[in-house]
C-alpha positions in Angstrom: -34.2 40.7 228.8 -32.3 43.2 226.7 -30.3 40.4 225.1 -33.4 38.5 224.3 -35.1 41.5 222.7 -32.0 42.1 220.5 -31.8 38.5 219.4 -35.5 38.5 218.6 -35.1 41.7 216.5 -32.1 40.1 214.6 -34.1 37.1 213.5 -35.3 37.3 209.9 -39.0 38.1 209.7 -41.3 36.0 207.4 -44.9 36.7 206.6 -46.9 33.7 205.4 -50.2 34.4 203.6 -52.5 31.4 203.1 -56.2 30.7 203.6 -55.6 27.0 204.4 -55.3 26.7 208.2 -53.5 23.4 208.1 -50.9 24.5 205.6 -50.5 27.8 207.4 -49.8 25.9 210.7 -47.4 23.5 209.0 -45.3 26.3 207.4 -45.4 28.4 210.6 -44.1 25.5 212.7 -41.5 24.5 210.1 -40.0 28.0 209.8 -40.1 28.8 213.6 -38.0 25.7 214.2 -35.4 27.4 212.0 -35.6 30.4 214.4 -37.3 32.7 211.9 -39.8 35.2 213.3 -43.1 34.2 211.6 -46.3 36.2 211.2 -49.4 35.0 209.3 -52.4 36.3 207.4 -55.3 34.4 205.9 -56.0 36.4 202.7 -54.4 38.7 200.3 -55.6 42.0 201.7 -54.7 41.1 205.2 -51.3 40.1 204.0 -50.8 43.3 202.1 -51.8 45.4 205.1 -49.6 43.3 207.5 -46.6 43.9 205.2 -47.3 47.6 205.0 -47.7 48.0 208.8 -44.5 46.1 209.6 -42.5 45.1 206.5 -41.1 41.5 206.8 -37.8 40.3 205.3 -39.7 37.9 203.0 -43.2 36.9 202.1 -44.6 33.5 201.4 -47.8 34.1 199.4 -50.4 31.6 198.4 -51.7 32.1 194.8 -55.2 30.7 195.2 -57.2 32.5 197.9 -60.8 33.7 198.1 -61.3 37.5 198.0 -57.9 39.0 197.1 -55.7 36.3 195.7 -51.9 36.1 195.8 -51.4 37.7 192.4 -53.6 40.7 193.3 -51.7 41.1 196.6 -48.4 40.9 194.8 -49.4 43.7 192.4 -50.1 46.0 195.3 -46.9 45.0 197.1 -44.8 45.8 194.1 -46.6 49.0 193.4 -46.0 50.4 196.9 -42.5 51.8 197.5 -42.7 50.7 201.2 -43.2 47.0 200.3 -41.7 46.8 196.8 -38.2 45.5 197.9 -39.6 42.6 199.9 -39.0 39.3 198.1 -42.2 37.3 197.5 -42.2 33.6 197.1 -45.4 32.2 195.7 -47.1 29.1 197.1 -49.1 27.0 194.7 -50.7 23.6 194.4 -50.7 23.9 190.6 -47.5 23.2 188.6 -48.6 25.3 185.7 -45.8 27.0 183.6 -48.1 29.9 182.6 -48.9 30.6 186.3 -45.3 30.5 187.3 -44.3 32.9 184.4 -47.1 35.3 185.4 -46.0 35.3 189.0 -42.4 35.9 188.1 -43.4 38.7 185.6 -45.3 40.6 188.3 -42.3 40.6 190.7 -42.3 37.2 192.5 -38.8 35.8 193.0 -39.7 32.1 193.3 -42.4 29.4 193.6 -42.8 26.6 196.2 -45.0 23.8 195.1 -47.6 22.1 197.4 -47.4 19.7 199.0 -44.3 21.1 200.7 -41.0 19.4 201.0 -39.3 20.9 204.1 -35.8 20.9 202.7 -37.0 22.7 199.6 -38.8 25.3 201.7 -35.7 25.9 203.9 -33.4 26.2 200.8 -35.5 28.7 198.9 -36.3 30.8 201.9 -32.6 30.9 203.0 -31.4 31.7 199.4 -33.8 34.6 199.0 -33.1 36.0 202.4 -29.4 35.9 201.6 -29.9 37.6 198.3 -32.1 40.3 199.9 -29.4 40.8 202.5 -26.8 41.4 199.8 -29.1 44.0 198.1 -29.5 45.8 201.4 -25.7 45.9 201.9 -25.3 47.6 198.5 -25.7 51.4 197.8 -28.8 52.9 199.4 -31.8 53.6 197.2 -32.3 57.2 196.1 -34.1 59.3 198.7 -37.1 59.9 196.5 -37.7 56.1 196.2 -36.9 55.3 199.8 -39.0 58.0 201.3 -42.0 58.1 198.9 -45.2 58.8 200.7 -47.8 56.0 200.9 -51.0 56.8 199.2 -53.4 53.8 198.8 -55.1 55.2 195.7 -51.7 55.9 194.1 -50.7 52.3 194.8 -53.9 51.0 193.1 -53.3 53.3 190.1 -49.7 52.2 189.7 -50.6 48.5 190.1 -53.3 49.0 187.4 -50.8 50.6 185.0 -48.4 47.7 185.5 -51.2 45.1 185.0 -52.3 46.9 181.8 -48.8 47.1 180.4 -48.2 43.5 181.1 -51.4 42.3 179.4 -51.9 44.6 176.4 -52.9 41.7 174.2 -55.6 40.4 176.6 -59.3 41.5 176.4 -59.1 43.7 179.4 -62.3 45.1 181.1 -62.7 47.6 184.0 -64.3 44.9 186.1 -61.5 42.4 185.4 -58.7 44.9 186.2 -60.4 45.9 189.4 -60.9 42.2 190.4 -57.2 41.5 189.7 -56.2 44.3 192.1 -58.7 43.2 194.8 -60.7 46.4 194.5 -63.9 47.6 192.8 -64.6 49.5 189.6 -65.6 52.8 191.2 -62.5 53.0 193.3 -60.2 52.0 190.5 -61.7 54.7 188.2 -61.4 57.4 190.8 -57.8 56.4 191.7 -56.8 56.3 188.1 -58.3 59.7 187.2 -56.7 61.3 190.3 -53.2 59.9 189.7 -53.0 59.3 185.9 -55.2 62.3 184.9 -57.2 60.1 182.5 -59.6 57.1 182.5 -58.4 53.6 182.6 -59.4 53.0 179.0 -57.7 56.1 177.7 -54.5 54.9 179.3 -55.1 51.4 177.9 -55.6 52.8 174.4 -52.4 55.0 174.6 -50.4 52.1 176.1 -51.4 49.8 173.2 -50.4 52.4 170.6 -47.0 53.0 172.5 -46.4 49.2 172.3 -47.4 49.3 168.6 -44.9 52.1 167.9 -42.2 50.0 169.6 -43.0 46.8 167.7 -43.2 48.7 164.4 -39.8 50.3 165.0 -37.9 47.3 166.5 -39.4 44.2 164.9 -40.4 42.9 161.5 -43.8 41.7 162.7 -46.7 42.3 160.3 -49.4 44.8 161.2 -51.8 41.9 161.8 -49.4 40.3 164.3 -48.8 43.6 166.1 -52.6 44.2 166.2 -52.9 40.8 167.9 -50.1 41.5 170.4 -51.6 44.9 171.3 -55.2 43.7 171.9 -56.9 44.9 168.6 -59.4 42.7 166.9 -58.1 43.4 163.5 -55.2 45.1 161.6 -57.8 47.6 160.3 -58.9 48.6 163.8 -55.2 48.9 164.9 -54.4 51.0 161.9 -57.3 53.4 162.6 -56.4 53.9 166.2 -52.7 54.2 165.4 -53.3 56.9 162.8 -55.5 58.9 165.2 -52.6 59.0 167.7 -49.5 58.9 165.5 -50.7 60.9 162.5 -49.6 58.1 160.2 -50.7 54.6 159.3 -48.6 51.8 160.8 -46.7 50.9 157.6 -46.0 54.5 156.8 -44.8 55.1 160.4 -42.4 52.0 160.1 -41.1 53.3 156.7 -40.4 56.8 158.2 -38.5 55.3 161.2 -36.4 53.2 158.9 -35.7 55.9 156.4 -35.1 58.8 158.8 -34.2 57.1 162.1 -35.7 57.5 165.6 -35.6 61.3 165.4 -38.6 61.1 163.0 -40.8 59.7 165.8 -40.3 62.9 167.8 -41.3 65.3 165.0 -44.8 66.7 164.7 -45.2 65.7 161.1 -43.4 62.7 159.8 -41.3 63.6 156.7 -43.3 61.5 154.2 -46.7 61.3 152.6 -49.1 59.1 154.5 -52.2 59.7 152.5 -51.8 56.8 150.0 -50.5 54.3 152.5 -52.6 51.4 153.8 -51.8 48.6 156.3 -50.5 45.5 154.6 
């Protein structure tokens, strides 16, 4: 009995999250035949909670699910220090490049297309389990990261920050952000105020200006192009918001950085006159 228990514990654990019963059954049978220890969940929130209660070695996560979808679940998984290291392979019936890019950008390691080809499923699961094993064999993570306490509201706030920073050019709304995280507006607002010390839209505004600073300093994009990439409706609106936070218009800020170097950004008053400058 002891030998059986030890063998069972040594088997890699896989969590499959999918709302389609037939596909869930197919994948479960497929992977159990390869001697993996398989658990299942039928929606994003149940999958996130299952991973949090007993972290698996790998998660197969369907993208399209009612309630909390796969992307929302992945954002929570990657915002929580307990579940962040778990490799996530997305399952999707759509072969859309934009969807694949979005999934990889938020922390997924791979995609498996539906309908499943058993050899492909086996290969991708095996490869990512091996890669995860190599990472585990490396130096241990810093104690602060490994032992960080789990606070559900902090996870929501961190996931929201990542979502905002990854989508600064999009027309974000409080309802849309909450929906993308599988929560509701009131909880998101409360969690954000508690852990970020500001409202969601104050953070969004500051994040857009931070990105604007970066693009002005590191690229030759026009003010109009930067405004579009940071979610402003016009160059004039971007310039007004930028001047309120940075104390200079965008083009004057860019000129100061190029004339005086990065140190100019850290000074209270930039060493040039900004009164006569206007966005190109």
